[in-house]
C-alpha positions in Angstrom: 139.5 -110.4 65.6 142.4 -110.2 63.1 143.4 -113.7 64.3 140.0 -115.1 63.4 140.1 -113.7 59.9 143.7 -114.7 59.4 142.9 -118.3 60.3 139.8 -118.4 58.1 141.7 -117.0 55.2 144.4 -119.6 55.7 141.7 -122.3 55.4 141.4 -123.2 59.1 137.8 -124.2 60.0 135.9 -122.3 62.6 135.8 -125.4 64.8 139.6 -125.6 64.7 140.0 -121.9 65.4 137.7 -122.2 68.4 139.7 -125.2 69.7 142.9 -123.1 69.5 141.2 -120.1 71.1 138.8 -121.5 73.8 138.2 -118.1 75.4 136.1 -117.2 72.3 132.6 -118.6 71.7 131.0 -119.7 68.5 128.4 -116.9 68.8 131.1 -114.3 69.1 132.9 -115.6 66.0 129.8 -115.8 64.0 128.8 -112.3 65.0 132.1 -111.1 63.6 131.8 -113.1 60.4 128.2 -112.5 59.3 126.9 -109.1 58.4 124.6 -107.8 61.1 121.5 -108.3 58.8 122.3 -112.0 58.7 122.3 -112.6 62.4 119.2 -114.4 63.6 118.6 -112.0 66.5 118.9 -109.0 64.2 116.6 -110.5 61.6 114.0 -111.4 64.3 114.1 -107.8 65.7 113.7 -106.3 62.2 110.9 -108.7 61.3 109.0 -107.9 64.5 109.5 -104.1 64.0 108.5 -104.3 60.3 105.3 -106.3 61.0 104.3 -104.4 64.1 104.7 -107.5 66.3 107.3 -105.9 68.6 108.0 -102.7 70.4 106.2 -100.8 73.1 102.4 -100.3 73.2 
């Protein structure tokens, strides 16, 4: 995780970082970078819960 932020702070693009660390995925990196509220899966869950479209019956 520190390595990702070190690279980004040094101006290395996410694509270049992922090329250097192929064991990591783009989804993993984005999950570390974005606040939880900005992740599409999280937003969809919150939207469904807030609108009553999700959850158990």
